[in-house]
N, C-alpha and C positions, 0 to 999 in steps of 0.2 A: 288312371286319375281321376277320370270323371264319373265311374261306376258309383263309386261311394256317395259324393254328394247329391245323385241323382237319385239315390233310394232313399236319402233322408228327405230330402224334397218331396216325393213321392210318397212316403209315409205319412208324411206333415198334410199333405195336402187329403191323403186319404182321411183320415181323421178329422178333419174340417167337411170333409163331403159325408161320413157316416155321422150315427146321431152315436150319443154317449151309450145308449142301450147296446147298439149294433155291437159297439166296441165293448162292452161288459161282456154281453155272449160268445163276442171271439174270445176274448180274454178265458174265460170260461172254458170255452172247449182247450185251450191252449195250457190249461193248467189241470183238468181232469178227464183227461183222454190219452190213449195212448198214442206213440209218434206212429205208429203203424195204422192208425185207426183212418178210414176214407170216409168225407163228409161232403154229402148231396147239399149243394147252394143252387142257387140261379148261374146262369152264364154270368153276369155280371158281379157276383160275390164271390166267385173261385177266387180270384187274387186275395182276396181278403182273407179266405179261409189258408191259402197258403203263407202271405206274410205277415196276419198280426197272430191268428190262432199255431202256426207252424204246422199245419196238418196237409195230408194229402186232400184235395178236391177232386169231384169225380169231372169236373166242367168248368173250363173257364177260356178263356178268346185267343188262349194258344193254341191256334190248330196245326202249327206246322209238323208235329211228330204225333199226332193221332189220327190213324186210320181210318177208323171208325165214326167221326165227327155228326155226318148226317144223324146214326143211330142214337149216340147216345142222344142229341139234343132232345131226339123224338122220345126216348125213353127217358131223360126227365120232363119232360112234359108230361108223361103217362103218368110217372109216380106224382108229381105233384096235383095231378088231376083227378087219377082213378077214385073209383068207388069200391074196386072191388078191392079189399085186404093179399088175398092169394095174388090177386097180378102185381100189387106192389110188391109184396115178398119177394116174387119169383124175379123181379129185375133187381132189385136188391142184392139177392143174393146173386145174381148174374157177375155183378160189380162189385162183391164183397164191400159194399156199403154197411158203415155201420151207423153214421149216426142221418138226421136230415135238420136241415138248417133254415127254419121255416121262418120266414122274415116278413114284415110289413110289404116290402119289395116283391116279394114273392107272390104272397097275393093279388098285387094290383097286377105282375105280368103273366101271372096264369087265370087271376081270374077267380078266385077261390077265397074262401072265409076259413077254409081250415081242410084238414086230412081226414075225408070222411071216414078212410079207413080206422083210423088211430086208435089205440084202448091201451089200456094199460099194461094190459097184459103183451104186448107184442110189441107195443112201441110208447115205454115210459116216457113222458115228458119229464127228461133229466132237467132242464132250464125252462124260464118263462122271466119276461119282464115284458113291457109295453110294446117293444118292436120284434120281440124275436122269442120262438119257441124251438127249444132245440130234442128232438124225438131219437131216444137208442132204436134201433133196430135189433131185436134179441130171436124173433122167431124164424125157423127154416122149412120150407118143405120138402116133406121125406116122400121118399119113393118107394113105393111098395114091389 
């Protein structure tokens, strides 16, 4: 009986903590992506992807059922900081990640101003506002 009120309170607190631009980006994800799509965001933003955008997140602080959490944390860092497009695509493919949620919070957390490997062909910017850019991951690495 206390789960529902707790969930409502939690969602209200989350909305107060995050900017309207961030909520707008999350709503865009909910309305414009597939229900099975996986979204990369920071560890702290992962719960927002699940609760507001209703999409699968790549990582959040619920470590109980994740066996490879150290690897996922390292790979998240690599995706946000690498300069290699091939390296980023390889990691995104490894986890079937469809979208990258790149927020001001991610810029601060990973000390980056942009994702240097992003281009319009492989990573079109599908959403942008003052706080968040969302990139779709379209390219794959083909083996010969």
